[in-house]
GUGUGU-236544 format. One record per residue: y, x, z of N, C-alpha, C in turn; residue in one letter. Coordinates in steps of 0.2 Angstrom, whole numbers, always signed. Last residue first. Layout:
REM residues N
ROKOL     n.v     n.u     n.w    ca.v    ca.u    ca.w     c.v     c.u     c.w   residuo
ROKOL       Y       X       Z       Y       X       Z       Y       X       Z         A
...
This chain:
REM residues 358
ROKOL     n.v     n.u     n.w    ca.v    ca.u    ca.w     c.v     c.u     c.w   residuo
ROKOL    +126     +86      -4    +129     +86      +3    +135     +92      +3         L
ROKOL    +122     +91     -17    +126     +84     -16    +129     +84      -9         V
ROKOL    +116    +102     -14    +122    +103     -18    +126     +96     -17         Q
ROKOL    +105     +98      -7    +109    +103      -3    +116    +104      -7         S
ROKOL     +98     +90     -16    +102     +86     -11    +107     +91      -7         M
ROKOL    +100     +94     -33     +98     +96     -26    +102     +93     -21         S
ROKOL    +102     +80     -44    +104     +86     -41    +100     +88     -35         Q
ROKOL    +100     +68     -51     +95     +73     -50     +97     +80     -48         A
ROKOL    +110     +59     -52    +110     +64     -57    +105     +70     -56         N
ROKOL    +106     +41     -52    +108     +47     -49    +107     +53     -54         R
ROKOL    +103     +28     -55    +109     +30     -56    +111     +36     -52         N
ROKOL     +90     +24     -54     +94     +23     -48    +101     +26     -49         F
ROKOL     +85     +27     -67     +85     +20     -65     +89     +19     -59         L
ROKOL     +87     +41     -67     +90     +37     -71     +90     +30     -69         S
ROKOL     +78     +45     -56     +85     +46     -56     +89     +42     -60         A
ROKOL     +66     +41     -62     +68     +38     -56     +76     +39     -55         H
ROKOL     +65     +49     -73     +65     +42     -74     +68     +39     -68         C
ROKOL     +64     +62     -67     +70     +60     -71     +71     +53     -72         E
ROKOL     +52     +60     -61     +58     +61     -57     +64     +60     -61         T
ROKOL     +43     +58     -71     +44     +52     -67     +51     +54     -62         L
ROKOL     +44     +71     -77     +46     +65     -81     +48     +59     -76         I
ROKOL     +39     +79     -67     +45     +80     -70     +48     +74     -73         S
ROKOL     +26     +74     -64     +31     +74     -59     +38     +75     -62         L
ROKOL     +20     +77     -77     +21     +70     -75     +26     +69     -69         A
ROKOL     +20     +90     -76     +24     +87     -81     +25     +80     -80         I
ROKOL     +12     +92     -65     +19     +94     -64     +23     +91     -70         S
ROKOL      +0     +87     -72      +2     +84     -65     +10     +86     -64         E
ROKOL      -2     +95     -83      -1     +88     -84      +2     +85     -77         P
ROKOL      +7    +110     -81      +1    +107     -81      +2     +99     -81         L
ROKOL     +20    +115     -81     +16    +117     -87      +9    +113     -87         T
ROKOL     +36    +114     -75     +30    +111     -76     +26    +113     -82         G
ROKOL     +49    +119     -71     +44    +124     -73     +37    +121     -74         G
ROKOL     +58    +109     -71     +55    +111     -64     +50    +116     -65         I
ROKOL     +69    +100     -79     +66    +107     -79     +64    +110     -73         D
ROKOL     +63     +84     -81     +68     +89     -78     +64     +95     -79         L
ROKOL     +59     +74     -96     +58     +76     -89     +64     +81     -87         G
ROKOL     +56     +76    -113     +56     +72    -107     +56     +76    -101         A
ROKOL     +67     +83    -126     +61     +83    -122     +61     +80    -115         P
ROKOL     +72     +67    -123     +67     +71    -127     +70     +78    -128         G
ROKOL     +77     +52    -119     +76     +59    -116     +70     +62    -119         S
ROKOL     +87     +42    -127     +80     +45    -127     +80     +51    -124         I
ROKOL     +97     +29    -120     +96     +36    -122     +89     +38    -122         I
ROKOL     +98     +13    -128     +96     +17    -122     +96     +24    -125         F
ROKOL    +101      +6    -139    +104      +4    -133    +102      +8    -127         P
ROKOL    +106     +18    -153    +101     +14    -149    +104     +12    -142         L
ROKOL    +115     +25    -159    +117     +18    -158    +111     +14    -155         T
ROKOL    +112     +39    -158    +118     +37    -156    +119     +30    -155         Q
ROKOL     +99     +39    -164    +100     +41    -157    +106     +39    -154         E
ROKOL     +94     +24    -173     +98     +31    -173     +99     +32    -166         D
ROKOL     +90     +12    -181     +87     +16    -177     +90     +23    -177         I
ROKOL     +99      +5    -190     +98      +3    -184     +94      +7    -179         N
ROKOL    +100     +12    -203    +105     +12    -198    +104     +10    -191         G
ROKOL     +90     +11    -213     +93     +18    -212     +98     +18    -206         Q
ROKOL     +74      +3    -214     +82      +3    -214     +84     +10    -212         V
ROKOL     +61      +2    -213     +64      +1    -219     +71      +0    -219         K
ROKOL     +54      +5    -201     +58      -1    -201     +61      -3    -208         A
ROKOL     +48     +16    -206     +43     +11    -204     +47      +4    -204         Q
ROKOL     +59     +24    -206     +55     +23    -212     +51     +17    -211         V
ROKOL     +63     +25    -193     +68     +22    -198     +64     +20    -204         K
ROKOL     +52     +31    -188     +53     +25    -185     +58     +21    -190         A
ROKOL     +54     +44    -193     +48     +40    -196     +49     +32    -193         Q
ROKOL     +65     +48    -187     +65     +47    -194     +59     +43    -196         T
ROKOL     +60     +48    -173     +66     +44    -175     +66     +43    -183         I
ROKOL     +50     +58    -175     +49     +52    -172     +54     +47    -174         V
ROKOL     +58     +69    -178     +53     +67    -183     +51     +60    -181         Q
ROKOL     +66     +71    -167     +69     +69    -174     +64     +67    -178         Q
ROKOL     +56     +75    -158     +60     +69    -157     +63     +66    -163         K
ROKOL     +52     +87    -163     +47     +81    -164     +51     +75    -163         R
ROKOL     +63     +95    -160     +62     +93    -167     +57     +88    -168         N
ROKOL     +63     +95    -146     +68     +91    -149     +66     +90    -157         N
ROKOL     +45     +93    -140     +52     +97    -141     +57     +92    -145         P
ROKOL     +37     +80    -130     +38     +85    -135     +45     +88    -136         G
ROKOL     +39     +63    -126     +36     +70    -125     +36     +74    -131         L
ROKOL     +52     +54    -122     +48     +56    -127     +45     +63    -126         L
ROKOL     +58     +40    -112     +56     +47    -113     +52     +48    -118         A
ROKOL     +71     +29    -108     +65     +30    -113     +64     +38    -114         V
ROKOL     +78     +17     -98     +76     +24     -99     +70     +24    -104         Y
ROKOL     +81      +4     -98     +86      +8     -95     +84     +16     -96         Q
ROKOL     +79      -8    -112     +76      -3    -107     +82      +1    -105         L
ROKOL     +81     -20    -119     +86     -17    -114     +83     -13    -109         K
ROKOL     +76     -18    -137     +76     -20    -130     +81     -17    -126         T
ROKOL     +76     -13    -150     +81     -19    -148     +80     -22    -141         S
ROKOL     +67      -3    -150     +74      -2    -152     +79      -7    -150         A
ROKOL     +53      -5    -148     +58      -5    -142     +65      -4    -144         L
ROKOL     +48      -4    -161     +47     -10    -158     +52     -11    -152         A
ROKOL     +51     +10    -164     +54      +5    -168     +54      -2    -164         Q
ROKOL     +44     +16    -154     +51     +17    -154     +54     +11    -158         L
ROKOL     +31     +13    -158     +33     +11    -152     +41     +11    -152         A
ROKOL     +30     +20    -170     +29     +13    -170     +32     +10    -164         Q
ROKOL     +32     +33    -166     +37     +30    -170     +37     +22    -170         A
ROKOL     +20     +35    -159     +27     +35    -155     +32     +32    -159         D
ROKOL     +12     +34    -170     +11     +30    -164     +18     +29    -160         I
ROKOL     +16     +45    -178     +16     +39    -180     +16     +33    -175         A
ROKOL     +14     +57    -169     +21     +55    -171     +21     +48    -174         V
ROKOL      +5     +58    -155      +5     +56    -162     +11     +53    -164         N
ROKOL      +6     +59    -141      +4     +65    -145      +3     +63    -152         H
ROKOL     +10     +48    -134      +4     +47    -137      +1     +54    -141         S
ROKOL     +21     +45    -125     +17     +51    -124     +10     +51    -128         M
ROKOL     +35     +38    -120     +31     +39    -126     +27     +46    -126         L
ROKOL     +39     +27    -108     +37     +34    -109     +32     +35    -114         I
ROKOL     +52     +16    -103     +46     +18    -107     +45     +25    -108         A
ROKOL     +58      +4     -90     +58     +11     -94     +51     +12     -98         A
ROKOL     +57      -9     -86     +63      -5     -85     +63      +1     -89         N
ROKOL     +52     -25     -91     +50     -18     -90     +57     -14     -90         V
ROKOL     +49     -39     -90     +55     -36     -87     +53     -29     -85         K
ROKOL     +40     -46     -96     +37     -43     -90     +43     -39     -87         K
ROKOL     +47     -51    -108     +43     -55    -104     +42     -53     -97         K
ROKOL     +52     -39    -113     +56     -44    -111     +53     -49    -106         E
ROKOL     +40     -31    -116     +45     -28    -112     +50     -34    -109         V
ROKOL     +33     -40    -125     +31     -39    -118     +36     -36    -113         F
ROKOL     +42     -40    -136     +41     -46    -132     +38     -45    -125         T
ROKOL     +40     -27    -139     +47     -29    -138     +46     -36    -134         S
ROKOL     +26     -25    -142     +29     -22    -136     +36     -25    -134         L
ROKOL     +21     -31    -153     +20     -35    -147     +24     -32    -141         I
ROKOL     +22     -21    -163     +27     -26    -163     +27     -31    -157         Q
ROKOL     +10     -13    -162     +16     -11    -158     +22     -16    -158         A
ROKOL      -4     -24    -160      +0     -19    -164      +6     -18    -160         D
ROKOL     -16     -26    -146     -12     -28    -152      -8     -22    -155         G
ROKOL     -14     -26    -128     -18     -26    -134     -14     -28    -140         K
ROKOL     -11     -17    -114      -8     -21    -119     -12     -20    -125         I
ROKOL     -15     -18     -98     -17     -14    -104     -15     -19    -110         I
ROKOL      -6     -18     -83      -8     -22     -89     -10     -16     -94         Y
ROKOL      -8     -10     -71      -6     -17     -70      -8     -21     -77         D
ROKOL     -21      +1     -66     -15      -1     -71     -14      -8     -70         I
ROKOL     -31      +7     -60     -26      +4     -56     -20      +2     -60         N
ROKOL     -40     +12     -69     -43      +6     -65     -37      +3     -61         S
ROKOL     -41     +19     -82     -35     +17     -79     -36     +11     -74         F
ROKOL     -54     +21     -87     -50     +27     -86     -44     +25     -81         Y
ROKOL     -58      +8     -88     -62     +12     -84     -59     +19     -82         E
ROKOL     -49      +3     -98     -49      +1     -91     -53      +5     -86         K
ROKOL     -42     +14    -109     -48     +10    -107     -47      +9     -99         R
ROKOL     -34     +22    -117     -31     +16    -113     -37     +11    -111         A
ROKOL     -44     +27    -131     -39     +28    -126     -37     +21    -123         N
ROKOL     -52     +23    -142     -55     +28    -137     -50     +29    -131         A
ROKOL     -45     +15    -150     -50     +12    -146     -53     +17    -141         P
ROKOL     -27     +16    -151     -33     +19    -152     -39     +17    -148         R
ROKOL     -15     +10    -147     -20      +6    -152     -26     +10    -153         P
ROKOL     -10      +9    -131     -12     +14    -136     -17     +10    -141         D
ROKOL      +0      +5    -117      -2      +3    -124      -4      +9    -128         W
ROKOL      +2      -1    -100      -1      +5    -105      -2      +2    -112         L
ROKOL     +12      -2     -86      +8      -5     -91      +7      +1     -97         S
ROKOL     +15      -3     -69     +13      +2     -74      +9      -2     -80         V
ROKOL     +26      -4     -55     +21      -7     -60     +21      -3     -66         Q
ROKOL     +26      +7     -41     +29      +4     -47     +24      +0     -51         W
ROKOL     +23     +15     -30     +23      +7     -29     +26      +4     -35         G
ROKOL     +20     +28     -31     +27     +26     -30     +28     +18     -29         L
ROKOL      +7     +27     -36      +9     +29     -29     +16     +28     -26         Q
ROKOL     +10     +23     -49      +7     +18     -44      +8     +20     -37         K
ROKOL     +15     +36     -53     +19     +30     -53     +16     +24     -49         A
ROKOL      +3     +43     -51     +10     +45     -48     +14     +39     -47         M
ROKOL      -5     +38     -61      -7     +38     -54      -1     +39     -49         N
ROKOL      +2     +40     -73      +0     +33     -71      -1     +33     -63         V
ROKOL      +1     +54     -73      +8     +50     -73      +7     +43     -71         L
ROKOL     -12     +57     -73      -8     +59     -67      -2     +55     -67         P
ROKOL     -16     +51     -86     -19     +49     -79     -15     +51     -73         Y
ROKOL     -11     +56     -97      -7     +50     -94     -10     +48     -87         A
ROKOL     -18     +66    -101     -12     +68     -98      -9     +62     -95         D
ROKOL     -28     +59    -109     -30     +62    -102     -24     +64     -98         I
ROKOL     -20     +45    -116     -24     +51    -116     -25     +53    -109         G
ROKOL     -13     +33    -120     -18     +33    -115     -23     +39    -115         G
ROKOL      +2     +28    -125      -2     +34    -125      -7     +34    -119         G
ROKOL     +16     +23    -117     +13     +23    -124      +9     +29    -124         V
ROKOL     +19     +14    -103     +17     +21    -105     +14     +20    -112         V
ROKOL     +32      +6     -95     +28      +6    -100     +26     +13    -103         L
ROKOL     +36      +2     -78     +37      +7     -84     +31      +5     -89         I
ROKOL     +46      -6     -67     +40      -7     -71     +41      -2     -77         H
ROKOL     +52      -4     -50     +52      -3     -57     +46      -4     -60         P
ROKOL     +52     -19     -39     +51     -12     -40     +51     -11     -48         E
ROKOL     +65     -32     -39     +58     -30     -40     +57     -22     -41         P
ROKOL     +77     -34     -27     +76     -32     -34     +68     -29     -34         I
ROKOL     +88     -41     -17     +81     -41     -18     +80     -40     -26         I
ROKOL    +102     -36      -8     +99     -37     -14     +92     -36     -15         P
ROKOL    +107     -44      +7    +102     -38      +4    +100     -40      -3         T
ROKOL    +119     -46     +18    +117     -48     +12    +113     -43      +8         V
ROKOL    +121     -51     +34    +118     -46     +30    +116     -49     +24         L
ROKOL    +135     -59     +42    +129     -60     +38    +127     -53     +35         W
ROKOL    +142     -65     +57    +141     -59     +52    +135     -60     +49         E
ROKOL    +147     -82     +59    +143     -76     +61    +144     -71     +55         N
ROKOL    +153     -93     +55    +158     -88     +58    +154     -82     +59         K
ROKOL    +143     -96     +40    +147     -99     +46    +151     -93     +49         D
ROKOL    +138    -100     +23    +140     -95     +29    +144     -98     +34         L
ROKOL    +136    -108     +13    +132    -110     +19    +134    -105     +25         Q
ROKOL    +141    -108      +0    +145    -110      +5    +142    -111     +12         S
ROKOL    +138     -94     -10    +136    -100      -7    +141    -102      -2         T
ROKOL    +139     -81     -15    +138     -86     -20    +136     -92     -16         S
ROKOL    +151     -71      -5    +144     -73      -8    +144     -79     -12         P
ROKOL    +162     -60      -7    +162     -67      -7    +155     -69      -9         V
ROKOL    +167     -47      +4    +162     -49      -1    +162     -56      -1         V
ROKOL    +178     -46     +12    +177     -41      +7    +172     -42      +2         N
ROKOL    +189     -60     +15    +182     -57     +15    +181     -52     +10         C
ROKOL    +201     -65     +12    +201     -60     +18    +194     -57     +18         D
ROKOL    +205     -74      +2    +204     -67      +0    +202     -62      +6         N
ROKOL    +199     -87     +11    +203     -85      +5    +201     -79      +2         G
ROKOL    +187     -82     +20    +193     -85     +21    +198     -83     +16         H
ROKOL    +169     -82     +21    +175     -81     +17    +181     -85     +19         P
ROKOL    +161     -75     +35    +163     -81     +31    +169     -80     +27         K
ROKOL    +157     -58     +31    +159     -63     +36    +160     -69     +31         Q
ROKOL    +144     -46     +28    +150     -50     +26    +151     -55     +32         V
ROKOL    +137     -30     +24    +138     -35     +29    +144     -39     +27         L
ROKOL    +125     -27     +11    +132     -27     +14    +132     -32     +19         S
ROKOL    +114     -16      +2    +115     -21      +6    +123     -21      +9         A
ROKOL    +115     -10     -16    +114      -9      -9    +116     -15      -5         S
ROKOL    +107      -7     -31    +112     -11     -27    +110     -10     -20         A
ROKOL     +99      -1     -41    +101      +3     -35    +106      -1     -30         A
ROKOL     +98      -9     -51     +92      -8     -47     +93      -4     -41         I
ROKOL    +109     -20     -57    +109     -13     -54    +103     -12     -49         D
ROKOL    +108     -33     -61    +107     -28     -66    +106     -21     -63         A
ROKOL    +102     -47     -55    +105     -41     -52    +103     -36     -57         I
ROKOL    +103     -65     -55    +101     -59     -59    +105     -53     -56         K
ROKOL     +97     -74     -41    +103     -72     -45    +101     -65     -49         E
ROKOL     +92     -85     -29     +90     -81     -35     +96     -80     -39         T
ROKOL     +94     -83     -12     +97     -86     -18     +95     -82     -24         E
ROKOL     +87     -87      +4     +87     -83      -2     +90     -87      -8         F
ROKOL     +91     -85     +21     +89     -89     +15     +90     -85      +9         Y
ROKOL     +91     -88     +39     +90     -83     +33     +88     -87     +27         A
ROKOL     +98     -89     +55     +96     -92     +48     +95     -86     +44         Q
ROKOL     +96     -92     +73     +97     -88     +67     +95     -91     +60         E
ROKOL     +96     -98     +85     +98    -102     +79    +100     -98     +73         D
ROKOL     +92     -92     +97     +86     -95     +92     +89     -98     +86         T
ROKOL     +98     -77    +103     +98     -84    +103     +93     -86     +98         N
ROKOL    +100     -63    +104     +99     -67    +110     +99     -74    +109         G
ROKOL    +110     -61     +91    +108     -57     +96    +106     -62    +102         S
ROKOL    +112     -59     +72    +112     -63     +79    +109     -59     +84         V
ROKOL    +117     -61     +57    +116     -55     +62    +117     -58     +69         V
ROKOL    +108     -70     +45    +113     -70     +50    +112     -65     +56         S
ROKOL    +104     -64     +29    +102     -65     +36    +108     -65     +41         Q
ROKOL    +100     -67     +13    +105     -68     +18    +102     -69     +25         Y
ROKOL     +96     -60      -2     +93     -62      +4     +98     -62     +10         F
ROKOL     +98     -63     -19    +101     -60     -13     +98     -64      -7         Y
ROKOL     +88     -57     -33     +93     -62     -30     +95     -59     -23         G
ROKOL     +76     -57     -47     +81     -54     -42     +85     -59     -38         S
ROKOL     +59     -58     -52     +66     -61     -52     +70     -57     -46         S
ROKOL     +46     -56     -54     +50     -51     -56     +57     -53     -57         R
ROKOL     +38     -65     -48     +40     -67     -54     +45     -62     -57         Q
ROKOL     +36     -59     -36     +30     -59     -40     +32     -61     -47         K
ROKOL     +49     -60     -31     +47     -53     -33     +41     -54     -37         L
ROKOL     +49     -74     -28     +54     -71     -33     +51     -64     -35         A
ROKOL     +40     -75     -18     +39     -78     -25     +43     -75     -30         D
ROKOL     +46     -68      -8     +40     -65     -11     +38     -68     -18         F
ROKOL     +57     -76      -5     +58     -69      -8     +52     -66     -11         V
ROKOL     +50     -87      -1     +54     -88      -7     +56     -81     -10         Q
ROKOL     +45     -82     +11     +40     -84      +5     +44     -85      -1         V
ROKOL     +56     -79     +18     +52     -73     +15     +47     -75     +10         L
ROKOL     +63     -88     +25     +63     -88     +18     +60     -82     +15         S
ROKOL     +59     -88     +38     +65     -84     +36     +66     -83     +29         L
ROKOL     +49     -97     +39     +47     -90     +38     +53     -85     +36         Y
ROKOL     +54    -108     +44     +53    -108     +36     +52    -100     +35         D
ROKOL     +54    -109     +57     +60    -107     +54     +59    -105     +47         N
ROKOL     +41    -113     +59     +46    -117     +62     +53    -115     +59         Q
ROKOL     +32    -104     +54     +33    -110     +50     +39    -114     +53         H
ROKOL     +40     -88     +57     +35     -93     +58     +37     -99     +54         N
ROKOL     +46     -74     +64     +45     -76     +57     +39     -81     +58         V
ROKOL     +60     -68     +74     +53     -71     +73     +52     -74     +67         Q
ROKOL     +69     -53     +71     +69     -60     +71     +61     -62     +70         Q
ROKOL     +79     -40     +76     +72     -42     +76     +72     -50     +76         L
ROKOL     +90     -28     +69     +89     -35     +71     +82     -36     +71         M
ROKOL     +97     -12     +72     +91     -16     +69     +91     -23     +73         I
ROKOL    +106      +1     +68    +106      -5     +71    +101      -9     +68         Y
ROKOL    +107     +19     +69    +105     +13     +65    +105      +7     +70         I
ROKOL    +115     +35     +67    +114     +29     +71    +112     +23     +67         T
ROKOL    +109     +52     +64    +113     +46     +63    +111     +40     +68         G
ROKOL    +100     +62     +66    +106     +63     +69    +111     +57     +68         G
ROKOL     +87     +64     +61     +93     +63     +56     +99     +64     +59         C
ROKOL     +76     +65     +69     +79     +71     +67     +86     +70     +63         G
ROKOL     +70     +59     +84     +73     +57     +78     +78     +63     +75         I
ROKOL     +64     +60     +96     +63     +66     +91     +66     +64     +85         G
ROKOL     +65     +52    +107     +59     +51    +103     +59     +56     +97         L
ROKOL     +77     +56    +112     +71     +59    +115     +65     +58    +111         H
ROKOL     +85     +50    +103     +86     +57    +104     +79     +60    +107         F
ROKOL     +82     +36    +106     +80     +39    +100     +81     +47     +99         S
ROKOL     +88     +34    +119     +81     +35    +118     +79     +38    +111         L
ROKOL    +102     +44    +123     +99     +39    +119     +92     +40    +119         D
ROKOL    +107     +56    +128    +105     +51    +133    +102     +45    +129         D
ROKOL    +112     +63    +117    +106     +65    +120    +104     +61    +126         E
ROKOL    +115     +55    +102    +117     +55    +109    +111     +57    +113         D
ROKOL    +112     +55     +89    +117     +60     +90    +118     +60     +98         S
ROKOL    +104     +44     +86    +101     +50     +86    +105     +56     +88         G
ROKOL    +103     +29     +93    +108     +34     +91    +105     +41     +92         D
ROKOL     +99     +13     +89     +96     +20     +90    +101     +25     +88         Y
ROKOL     +99      -3     +95    +103      +2     +92     +99      +9     +94         C
ROKOL     +94     -20     +92     +94     -14     +96     +97      -9     +92         V
ROKOL     +95     -38     +95     +97     -32     +90     +96     -26     +95         S
ROKOL     +84     -52     +94     +88     -47     +98     +90     -42     +93         I
ROKOL     +79     -69     +95     +81     -63     +91     +85     -58     +95         S
ROKOL     +67     -77    +105     +74     -75    +104     +75     -69    +100         Q
ROKOL     +54     -79    +109     +56     -83    +103     +63     -82    +102         G
ROKOL     +48     -71    +119     +53     -76    +121     +56     -80    +115         T
ROKOL     +37     -65    +113     +36     -68    +119     +42     -73    +121         Q
ROKOL     +42     -59    +101     +37     -64    +101     +36     -68    +107         M
ROKOL     +52     -51    +107     +54     -57    +103     +49     -62    +102         V
ROKOL     +44     -42    +113     +48     -46    +117     +50     -52    +113         K
ROKOL     +38     -36    +101     +34     -40    +106     +38     -44    +111         R
ROKOL     +49     -29     +97     +46     -34     +93     +42     -39     +97         A
ROKOL     +49     -19    +106     +55     -24    +106     +53     -30    +102         N
ROKOL     +38     -12    +102     +38     -14    +109     +44     -20    +109         I
ROKOL     +41      -8     +89     +36     -13     +90     +36     -16     +97         G
ROKOL     +51      +1     +91     +53      -5     +88     +48     -10     +89         I
ROKOL     +43     +11     +96     +48      +8    +101     +50      +1     +98         D
ROKOL     +36     +14     +85     +32     +12     +91     +37      +8     +95         S
ROKOL     +46     +18     +75     +42     +12     +74     +38     +10     +81         E
ROKOL     +53     +30     +76     +55     +24     +80     +51     +18     +80         L
ROKOL     +47     +40     +68     +50     +42     +75     +51     +36     +79         C
ROKOL     +44     +38     +55     +39     +38     +60     +41     +39     +67         G
ROKOL     +56     +39     +49     +51     +44     +47     +45     +43     +51         G
ROKOL     +60     +22     +49     +62     +28     +51     +56     +33     +48         S
ROKOL     +54     +10     +45     +62     +10     +46     +64     +17     +48         L
ROKOL     +41      +4     +34     +44      +9     +39     +52      +9     +39         M
ROKOL     +27      -7     +33     +33      -4     +31     +36      +1     +36         G
ROKOL     +20     -16     +45     +20     -16     +38     +27     -13     +36         L
ROKOL      +8     -15     +57     +15     -13     +56     +15     -12     +48         Q
ROKOL      -2     -25     +68      +0     -22     +62      +7     -20     +61         E
ROKOL      -5     -30     +81      -3     -23     +80      -2     -20     +73         G
ROKOL      -5     -44     +81     -12     -40     +81     -11     -33     +80         Q
ROKOL      +7     -48     +80      +5     -48     +87      -2     -45     +87         S
ROKOL     +16     -38     +68     +12     -43     +70      +9     -43     +77         S
ROKOL     +31     -33     +60     +26     -32     +65     +22     -38     +67         F
ROKOL     +39     -27     +45     +36     -33     +49     +31     -30     +54         L
ROKOL     +54     -21     +39     +48     -20     +42     +45     -26     +46         M
ROKOL     +68     -16     +28     +64     -21     +32     +57     -19     +34         M
ROKOL     +84     -12     +24     +77     -10     +25     +74     -14     +30         A
ROKOL     +97     -15     +25     +93     -19     +21     +86     -17     +21         G
ROKOL    +104      +1     +27    +105      -6     +29    +101     -10     +23         P
ROKOL     +92     +14     +25     +98     +12     +25     +98      +4     +26         K
ROKOL     +82     +27     +33     +83     +21     +29     +90     +18     +30         R
ROKOL     +87     +39     +39     +81     +39     +35     +81     +33     +30         Y
ROKOL    +104     +44     +40     +98     +40     +42     +93     +40     +37         C
ROKOL    +119     +52     +44    +113     +52     +41    +107     +49     +44         P
ROKOL    +131     +39     +49    +129     +45     +48    +122     +46     +44         G
ROKOL    +126     +22     +53    +131     +27     +52    +128     +34     +52         S
ROKOL    +122      +5     +48    +120     +12     +50    +126     +17     +49         S
ROKOL    +115     -11     +50    +121      -7     +50    +118      +0     +51         K
ROKOL    +103     -17     +49    +109     -21     +47    +115     -17     +46         Y
ROKOL     +86     -16     +47     +92     -12     +48     +98     -16     +45         I
ROKOL     +75     -28     +53     +79     -26     +48     +85     -22     +50         T
ROKOL     +59     -35     +57     +64     -30     +59     +68     -27     +53         A
ROKOL     +51     -49     +60     +55     -45     +55     +60     -41     +58         L
ROKOL     +36     -53     +67     +43     -52     +68     +46     -47     +63         V
ROKOL     +23     -65     +70     +26     -60     +66     +34     -59     +68         W
ROKOL      +7     -69     +77     +14     -70     +77     +17     -64     +73         D
ROKOL      -6     -74     +65      -4     -71     +71      +4     -72     +71         S
ROKOL      -9     -82     +54     -15     -80     +58     -13     -76     +65         K
ROKOL      +1     -85     +46      -1     -90     +51      -6     -88     +55         D
ROKOL      +1     -74     +37      +7     -76     +40      +6     -81     +46         R
ROKOL      -8     -68     +29      -9     -68     +36      -4     -71     +40         N
ROKOL      -4     -69     +16     -10     -72     +17     -12     -72     +25         P
ROKOL      +9     -61     +18      +8     -68     +16      +2     -71     +17         Y
ROKOL      +8     -47     +20      +9     -52     +26      +7     -59     +24         W
ROKOL      +5     -41      +8      +0     -40     +14      +1     -45     +19         K
ROKOL     +16     -45      +1      +9     -46      -2      +4     -46      +4         A
ROKOL     +26     -39      +8     +25     -46      +8     +19     -48      +6         L
ROKOL     +24     -25      +5     +24     -28     +12     +23     -35     +12         I
ROKOL     +25     -26      -9     +19     -24      -6     +18     -26      +1         D
ROKOL     +39     -30     -10     +34     -34     -13     +27     -32     -10         S
ROKOL     +46     -19      -4     +45     -25      -1     +40     -30      -4         L
ROKOL     +37      -3      -4     +41      -8      -7     +40     -15      -4         H
ROKOL     +28      +6      +2     +33      +3      +6     +38      -2      +2         N
ROKOL     +11      +3      -4     +17      +6      -4     +22      +3      +1         S
ROKOL      -6      +4      +0      +0      +0      +0      +6      +4      +0         M
């Protein structure tokens, strides 16, 4: 299981009435912290812990507080200050040195499971939206609800908002349900979905790494000997048919990125032609720059046009040669290089060393 919310909820959903549950959510932070506002974790009365809110330092103590919520039925909020030598989190060994504020809310049928069922349904449909939680302490009138809304920025972050008063509110939510309480508004966005073109041996580590990240992965390769289920047992979809089906598939399944690694110019060109009209955010092409030009040229020929398949006019940037320069020469390190660049692109980062960013 990954720590993506969709996986956490998939584990919780069939067991939601079999034990008591508490949702722990970071609603505010300051300084360096392992997780940011909007991060969620579920605790059960059976001792299950789904997700993470720190690097493993705080979860046990959060679990103790979660049991208090189960016993009293009242929501509470707790603070862990990693910079204070007198604070519990300092003695627990939290190494970040920042401060996080966590609210713990009971999740049951009586409070409509805090709308987590609606959140789970949206994620299964790969729909996005906003999850609203009232930041409360010591009472039982907390609310949470979910509103479906298309969110283009996969890296969107959570915000604390107040009830709108004209233009006084820094964020105006798309609902009139807010009251005088402070609310945490968390963007709910499905995990990335990548399309891999080419089901050869070197695709094994790339697919496995992407699945380890909690991503959805689809695979297309028209060659009968490749892209077989027995070789890719953890794949989400193996696409059958010719390349023209790819554009419909990408739109229907809301694919974010594609990696062309068939080692066959004609197959990569067919895929590029089919994907040229899609809204992919990242496309990688294995091989040197001169091979990229061959693929683009052949895609033009296959499309029988000269203008709509061009590196400057495509709706996405083709990363070719694919990946970051990390010195990779083996399939595993090449896969790491490509997926790292893909991750940075999807989350609007420049893939700099964190020591340089800080």
